[in-house]
matplotlib code that plots the C-alpha trace (Angstrom):
import matplotlib.pyplot as plt

x = [-138.6, -138.7, -141.3, -141.2, -142.9, -141.5, -143.6, -142.4, -144.5, -146.8, -147.8, -150.0, -149.3, -151.2, -153.9, -154.6, -150.9, -150.8, -154.1, -153.1, -149.8, -151.4, -154.2, -151.7, -149.6, -152.8, -154.0, -150.6, -150.2, -153.8, -153.1, -149.8, -150.8, -152.6, -149.3, -147.9, -147.3, -149.7, -148.4, -146.7, -149.0, -147.3, -148.2, -148.7, -151.0, -150.6, -152.4, -155.3, -153.6, -150.2, -149.4, -148.4, -150.1, -152.3, -151.4, -153.6, -156.5, -154.9, -155.3, -153.3, -151.7, -149.8, -147.4, -146.7, -144.7, -144.4, -141.5, -143.9, -145.7, -142.6, -143.4, -139.7, -138.9, -135.2, -136.1, -138.5, -135.8, -133.2, -135.5, -136.5, -132.9, -131.9, -134.6, -133.5, -129.7, -128.4, -126.2, -128.4, -131.5, -129.7, -128.3, -131.8, -133.1, -130.4, -131.2, -134.9, -134.0, -131.9, -134.8, -137.2, -134.8, -134.3, -138.0, -138.5, -136.0, -137.6, -141.0, -139.7, -138.1, -141.4, -143.7, -141.5, -140.6, -137.0, -136.5, -132.9, -132.3, -129.4, -127.5, -124.7, -122.5, -120.1, -117.7, -116.1, -113.3, -112.9, -109.8, -109.7, -106.3, -106.8, -109.8, -109.8, -112.2, -115.3, -118.7, -117.4, -118.7, -117.0, -116.6, -114.4, -114.9, -116.4, -119.6, -121.4, -124.1, -126.2, -128.8, -131.1, -133.2, -135.8, -136.7, -139.1, -139.4, -142.5, -143.5, -147.2, -148.2, -150.6, -149.9, -149.3, -145.5, -145.4, -148.0, -146.0, -142.8, -144.7, -145.7, -142.1, -141.0, -143.8, -143.0, -139.3, -140.0, -142.5, -139.7, -137.3, -139.9, -140.5, -136.7, -136.5, -139.3, -137.7, -134.4, -136.0, -138.0, -134.9, -133.0, -135.7, -135.5, -131.7, -131.8, -134.3, -132.5, -129.2, -130.8, -132.2, -128.9, -127.2, -129.8, -129.3, -125.6, -126.2, -128.4, -125.9, -123.1, -124.9, -125.5, -121.9, -120.7, -122.9, -121.6, -118.1, -118.9, -120.3, -117.3, -115.0, -116.9, -116.8, -113.1, -112.5, -114.5, -112.6, -109.2, -110.0, -111.1, -108.0, -105.7, -107.5, -107.2, -110.9, -110.9, -108.4, -106.5, -107.7, -111.2, -109.7, -107.9, -111.2, -112.9, -110.0, -110.5, -114.3, -113.5, -111.1, -113.7, -116.4, -114.1, -113.1, -116.8, -117.3, -114.4, -115.9, -119.4, -118.0, -116.3, -119.4, -121.6, -119.2, -118.9, -122.7, -123.3, -120.8, -122.3, -125.7, -124.5, -122.9, -126.2, -128.3, -125.7, -124.0, -120.8, -118.5, -120.6, -119.4, -120.8, -122.3, -124.8, -126.5, -128.0, -128.7, -130.6, -130.1, -133.8, -135.6, -139.4, -141.8, -142.3, -145.7, -148.2, -147.9, -151.0, -152.9, -152.2, -153.1, -150.5, -152.3, -151.6, -147.8, -148.5, -149.4, -147.4, -143.9, -141.8, -139.7, -142.7, -144.1, -140.7, -140.5, -144.0, -143.0, -139.9, -141.9, -144.3, -141.4, -139.8, -143.2, -143.6, -140.1, -141.0, -144.1, -141.8, -139.4, -142.3, -143.7, -140.3, -141.3, -144.1, -143.9, -143.0, -144.7, -142.9, -143.9, -141.1, -142.2, -139.6, -138.9, -135.8, -134.4, -131.3, -129.4, -126.7, -124.5, -122.4, -120.6, -122.8, -122.3, -123.8, -122.0, -118.4, -117.4, -120.9, -122.8, -126.2, -128.1, -130.8, -133.0, -135.4, -137.6, -139.0, -141.1, -141.5, -144.1, -142.9, -143.8, -141.6, -142.7, -140.0, -140.3, -137.5, -137.1, -133.4, -133.4, -136.0, -133.4, -131.8, -135.2, -136.4, -133.2, -134.0, -137.5, -136.2, -133.7, -136.3, -138.7, -136.0, -135.7, -139.4, -139.2, -136.4, -138.5, -141.5, -139.4, -137.9, -141.3, -142.7, -139.5, -139.9, -143.5, -142.6, -139.6, -141.8, -144.3, -141.6, -140.0, -143.3, -144.4, -141.0, -140.8, -144.3, -143.4, -140.0, -141.6, -144.1, -141.4, -139.3, -142.3, -142.9, -139.2, -139.3, -142.3, -140.5, -137.3, -139.2, -140.8, -137.4, -135.9, -138.7, -138.0, -134.3, -135.0, -137.3, -134.5, -132.0, -134.4, -134.9, -131.2, -130.6, -133.1, -131.6, -128.2, -129.5, -131.0, -127.8, -129.3, -127.1, -123.6, -122.3, -121.2, -124.6, -126.2, -123.7, -124.2, -127.9, -127.5, -125.1, -127.7, -130.3, -127.9, -127.3, -131.1, -131.3, -128.6, -130.4, -133.7, -132.0, -130.7, -134.2, -135.8, -133.3, -133.9, -137.7, -137.5, -135.3, -137.6, -140.5, -138.7, -138.0, -141.6, -142.8, -140.4, -141.4, -145.0, -144.2, -144.0, -142.1, -143.8, -147.3, -148.3, -151.6, -150.0, -148.7, -150.6, -151.5, -150.5, -148.2, -149.5, -147.7, -150.5]
y = [-38.8, -35.7, -34.8, -31.7, -30.3, -27.5, -25.5, -23.0, -20.5, -20.8, -24.0, -24.2, -26.2, -29.4, -28.9, -32.6, -33.2, -30.6, -31.7, -35.4, -34.4, -32.2, -34.7, -37.5, -35.5, -34.4, -38.0, -39.2, -36.3, -36.7, -40.3, -39.6, -36.3, -38.2, -39.8, -36.7, -36.8, -34.6, -32.1, -33.6, -33.5, -32.2, -32.3, -28.7, -29.4, -27.1, -26.9, -24.6, -22.5, -22.0, -23.6, -20.1, -17.1, -15.4, -11.9, -8.9, -8.6, -6.1, -5.5, -7.9, -4.9, -4.3, -7.0, -5.3, -2.5, -3.7, -1.3, 1.6, 0.2, 1.0, 4.7, 5.5, 8.0, 7.1, 3.4, 4.3, 6.4, 3.6, 1.0, 3.2, 4.1, 0.4, -0.7, 1.9, 2.0, -1.0, -3.4, -6.3, -4.5, -3.4, -7.0, -8.4, -5.9, -6.8, -10.5, -9.8, -7.7, -10.6, -13.0, -10.7, -10.3, -14.1, -14.6, -12.0, -13.8, -17.2, -15.9, -14.5, -17.9, -19.6, -17.5, -15.8, -18.0, -18.7, -16.4, -16.3, -13.8, -15.1, -13.6, -14.7, -13.3, -15.3, -14.3, -17.0, -16.2, -18.9, -19.0, -21.4, -23.0, -25.5, -26.6, -29.6, -31.9, -31.2, -30.2, -28.4, -25.0, -23.6, -19.9, -18.3, -15.1, -13.7, -15.2, -13.4, -15.0, -13.1, -14.7, -13.5, -16.1, -15.6, -19.0, -19.3, -22.3, -22.4, -25.4, -26.1, -26.4, -29.4, -31.2, -28.3, -28.3, -24.5, -24.0, -26.3, -24.3, -21.1, -22.3, -23.1, -19.7, -18.0, -20.0, -19.3, -15.6, -16.0, -17.7, -14.9, -12.3, -14.2, -14.4, -10.6, -9.9, -12.3, -10.6, -7.2, -8.5, -10.0, -6.7, -4.7, -7.1, -7.0, -3.2, -3.1, -5.6, -3.8, -0.5, -1.9, -3.5, -0.1, 1.5, -1.2, -0.6, 3.1, 2.6, 0.1, 2.6, 5.3, 2.9, 1.7, 5.3, 5.9, 2.7, 3.9, 7.2, 5.3, 3.0, 6.1, 7.7, 4.4, 4.2, 7.8, 7.2, 3.9, 5.5, 8.4, 6.1, 4.1, 7.2, 8.2, 4.7, 4.2, 1.0, -1.4, -0.5, -3.7, -2.0, 0.6, -2.0, -3.9, -0.7, 0.1, -3.4, -2.7, 0.7, -0.9, -3.5, -0.9, 1.3, -1.6, -2.3, 1.3, 1.0, -2.3, -0.8, 2.3, 0.0, -2.2, 0.9, 2.3, -1.0, -1.5, 2.0, 1.4, -2.0, -0.4, 2.3, -0.4, -2.3, 0.6, 1.5, 4.4, 2.7, 5.6, 8.2, 9.5, 8.0, 11.3, 10.9, 8.1, 9.3, 6.6, 7.7, 5.8, 5.0, 1.7, 1.7, -1.2, -3.5, -3.1, -5.9, -8.6, -9.2, -12.4, -14.9, -18.4, -21.0, -21.4, -17.8, -18.6, -20.3, -17.0, -14.6, -16.2, -15.3, -18.4, -20.7, -19.0, -19.3, -23.0, -23.6, -21.7, -23.8, -27.0, -25.9, -25.0, -28.5, -30.2, -28.1, -29.1, -32.7, -32.2, -30.6, -33.5, -36.0, -34.0, -34.3, -37.9, -36.8, -36.0, -32.5, -30.7, -27.7, -25.4, -24.1, -21.4, -19.3, -16.8, -16.3, -13.9, -14.7, -13.0, -14.5, -12.6, -14.7, -14.3, -14.5, -17.4, -15.7, -12.4, -12.8, -9.9, -9.3, -10.7, -12.3, -11.4, -13.8, -12.7, -15.2, -15.5, -18.5, -19.3, -22.5, -23.9, -27.0, -29.0, -31.3, -34.2, -35.3, -38.4, -38.9, -42.7, -43.1, -40.4, -42.2, -43.8, -40.4, -38.7, -41.4, -40.8, -37.0, -37.8, -39.9, -37.2, -34.5, -36.7, -36.9, -33.1, -32.8, -35.0, -32.8, -29.7, -31.3, -32.3, -28.8, -27.3, -29.5, -28.8, -25.0, -25.1, -27.0, -24.7, -21.6, -23.0, -23.8, -20.4, -18.6, -20.6, -20.5, -16.7, -16.2, -18.4, -16.7, -13.2, -14.0, -15.2, -12.1, -9.8, -11.6, -11.3, -7.6, -7.2, -9.0, -7.1, -3.8, -4.6, -5.4, -2.2, -0.1, -1.6, -1.0, 2.6, 3.0, 1.6, 4.0, 7.0, 6.1, 5.7, 9.1, 10.8, 9.1, 10.4, 13.9, 13.7, 12.4, 9.0, 6.9, 7.2, 7.8, 4.3, 2.9, 5.4, 4.6, 0.9, 1.3, 3.3, 0.7, -2.0, 0.1, 0.6, -3.2, -3.8, -1.2, -3.0, -6.3, -4.6, -3.0, -6.3, -7.8, -4.9, -5.1, -8.8, -8.3, -5.6, -7.8, -10.8, -8.7, -8.0, -11.7, -12.6, -10.1, -11.6, -15.2, -14.4, -13.3, -9.5, -7.0, -7.1, -7.1, -10.4, -9.1, -7.9, -11.4, -14.5, -16.7, -20.1, -20.9, -23.5, -26.5, -27.8]
z = [-29.2, -31.4, -34.0, -36.1, -39.1, -41.2, -43.5, -46.1, -48.0, -49.8, -48.0, -44.9, -41.7, -41.1, -38.4, -38.0, -37.2, -34.5, -33.0, -32.8, -31.2, -28.6, -27.8, -27.4, -24.9, -23.0, -22.6, -21.4, -19.0, -17.6, -16.9, -15.0, -13.3, -10.6, -9.6, -8.1, -4.3, -2.2, 0.2, 3.3, 6.4, 9.5, 13.2, 14.3, 17.1, 20.1, 23.5, 23.9, 26.5, 28.2, 31.5, 32.7, 34.1, 31.4, 30.2, 30.1, 27.5, 25.2, 21.5, 19.3, 17.5, 20.8, 19.7, 16.3, 17.9, 21.4, 22.3, 22.2, 25.3, 27.4, 26.9, 26.5, 23.7, 23.7, 23.2, 20.4, 18.6, 19.0, 17.6, 14.7, 13.9, 14.1, 11.7, 9.2, 9.5, 11.5, 9.6, 10.5, 9.0, 5.8, 5.4, 5.8, 3.3, 0.8, 1.1, 0.5, -2.5, -3.8, -3.3, -5.2, -8.1, -8.3, -8.3, -11.1, -13.2, -12.5, -13.4, -16.7, -17.4, -16.7, -18.8, -21.4, -24.4, -25.2, -28.1, -29.4, -32.3, -34.3, -37.2, -39.4, -42.1, -44.3, -47.1, -49.3, -51.8, -54.5, -56.7, -59.7, -59.7, -62.4, -64.4, -66.9, -68.5, -70.5, -69.3, -66.2, -65.4, -62.3, -61.6, -59.0, -57.1, -53.9, -52.4, -49.5, -47.3, -44.8, -42.5, -39.7, -37.8, -35.0, -33.5, -30.5, -28.1, -26.0, -23.8, -23.6, -19.9, -20.4, -17.1, -14.7, -14.7, -15.0, -12.3, -9.9, -10.6, -9.9, -6.5, -5.7, -6.7, -4.7, -1.6, -1.8, -1.9, 1.1, 3.1, 2.3, 3.4, 6.7, 7.3, 6.7, 9.2, 11.7, 11.4, 12.0, 15.0, 16.5, 16.0, 17.8, 20.7, 20.9, 20.9, 23.7, 25.8, 25.3, 26.2, 29.4, 30.2, 29.9, 32.1, 34.7, 34.7, 35.1, 38.2, 39.6, 39.0, 41.0, 43.8, 43.8, 43.9, 46.9, 48.5, 47.9, 49.6, 52.6, 52.8, 52.7, 55.5, 57.6, 57.0, 58.1, 61.3, 62.0, 61.3, 63.6, 66.4, 66.0, 66.2, 69.4, 70.8, 71.0, 68.8, 67.5, 64.4, 62.8, 62.5, 60.2, 58.2, 57.6, 56.6, 54.1, 52.6, 52.2, 50.6, 48.1, 47.2, 46.6, 44.5, 42.4, 41.8, 40.7, 38.2, 36.9, 36.5, 34.7, 32.2, 31.7, 31.2, 28.6, 26.8, 26.9, 25.4, 22.6, 21.8, 21.6, 19.3, 17.0, 17.1, 15.9, 13.2, 14.9, 16.0, 15.4, 17.2, 20.6, 23.7, 24.7, 21.8, 23.7, 26.9, 29.5, 32.5, 35.7, 36.0, 35.6, 35.0, 35.5, 32.6, 30.8, 30.8, 28.1, 26.1, 26.5, 23.7, 22.7, 21.6, 18.3, 17.4, 17.1, 13.8, 12.3, 14.5, 14.6, 11.5, 12.0, 12.0, 8.9, 7.2, 8.0, 6.6, 3.4, 3.0, 3.5, 0.8, -1.5, -0.9, -1.6, -4.8, -6.0, -5.5, -7.7, -10.3, -10.2, -10.6, -13.5, -15.2, -16.0, -18.2, -21.9, -22.9, -25.8, -27.2, -29.9, -32.1, -34.5, -36.3, -39.0, -41.1, -43.6, -45.8, -48.6, -50.8, -53.2, -55.6, -59.0, -62.1, -64.3, -67.3, -67.0, -65.7, -63.5, -62.3, -59.2, -58.6, -55.4, -54.0, -51.0, -49.4, -46.3, -44.6, -41.6, -39.8, -37.3, -35.5, -32.5, -30.4, -28.3, -25.8, -23.6, -21.1, -21.7, -20.9, -18.2, -16.0, -13.6, -12.9, -12.6, -10.1, -8.0, -8.1, -6.8, -4.0, -3.0, -3.1, -1.1, 1.6, 1.5, 2.0, 5.1, 6.4, 5.9, 7.6, 10.6, 10.7, 10.7, 13.5, 15.5, 14.9, 16.1, 19.3, 19.9, 19.5, 22.0, 24.5, 24.2, 24.6, 27.6, 29.2, 28.8, 30.3, 33.3, 33.9, 33.4, 36.1, 38.4, 37.7, 38.5, 41.8, 42.6, 41.9, 44.2, 47.1, 46.6, 46.4, 49.7, 51.2, 49.8, 51.3, 54.7, 54.4, 53.4, 56.4, 58.7, 57.2, 57.6, 61.3, 61.9, 60.1, 62.3, 65.4, 64.5, 64.0, 67.4, 68.9, 69.7, 67.4, 66.2, 62.7, 62.2, 62.8, 60.5, 57.7, 58.1, 57.8, 54.6, 53.3, 53.9, 52.1, 49.1, 49.0, 48.9, 46.1, 44.1, 44.4, 43.3, 40.3, 39.1, 39.4, 37.6, 34.8, 34.4, 34.4, 31.7, 29.5, 30.2, 29.0, 25.8, 25.4, 26.0, 23.4, 20.9, 21.8, 21.2, 17.7, 18.3, 16.4, 13.0, 11.4, 9.9, 8.5, 5.2, 4.3, 3.2, 6.1, 4.7, 1.9, -0.5, -2.0, -4.2]

ax = plt.figure().add_subplot(projection="3d")
ax.plot(x, y, z, "-o")
ax.set_aspect("equal")
plt.show()
């Protein structure tokens, strides 16, 4: 249905016509507005506490930049560089910039009227070929027509269609922002884990080189005894096999350390820099304590949970927009025009007549989608299914976040206990080696016994290094699982779909 009224000067538009048109649309919209579907309710219940050892009572801001708690300047520099220059960070920033640009265009489309400015020019050459009969008066020549029109189309938001679309746009941008923060948080965690992995390889490489030194010394002793006939030559052969194995381990760890350093440089955006630009000390510190947290805090701290909530709100808003498409649409269509026509003069052959005129219109259109109702109903059903998918995804994301956080806390506690046990074993092996070394210096034990004691101590150190590396990486995983790596205070706590 389309209603329009055009007024040309010097007349005035009919106020009663516009008032009746608007009041009709308002009454229809008010009667149908209550039919829109409310926001989908989701089950986001979480236990009051984790079934895992509680963390330390630390400030909540500790999670925002958790890498600083390791007190490692190299790690701090790597994370800062990665967040600024890494390809993952720049890609996430580009996606967020795209989302902001899209939102800006959508906002303009919602609130700025459609205002095409059109112009036209026309030239007509008329040549009289034949003229007969009486009473005719036709004149040939050149006729020029110029026109400029400025027509505006503005939909009246009588039933909240524009407000519903605005909520969709805002929630889409919020989801993009949470995806951006999640990508940066994941990048910081990956950098820290790769850094601790490289440090673990460096420590293991030092231990492997010392083990190769011991194996070489044991082989030399066994070979010398075999030449003197003091032991069987098979003892030297066994020592040679042990030496080859330790040397092969050294070669493997050297390659792993080099590959780990190169991967870390690529991760932080310095993939072509020399390996010497990345110092990796063969030292592993103790992981800092993880702050105590409640499961309910994941709903605000985890970027993926916040993103899923925003996408659910956006899907619910799109459903409202589709439902509001069933309602009548009232559009104002004012416009102004300027035209000029130059034509041959009938009274003075050879001369022209110029006519310039202006006009303005004030119209209103009422559109009711009568024949489009079946398609609109199908769109509503499809969007309802998308809302259900977004709701299930949100619930799944919440449960997954809780499982990851609790699992990380449990495994971190187990890793710390494992490190404590292996540290005690390493200290005992070190004491045994020190006693054997003193006995050898006093002539109470032979070199073979001393070297074997040192080899046992080196083996205990290798096991402890692996456990310490895993504990450090598990601490990083726990910080990430608890929603660390970004500050959620600068963003809205809960996207809205209504």
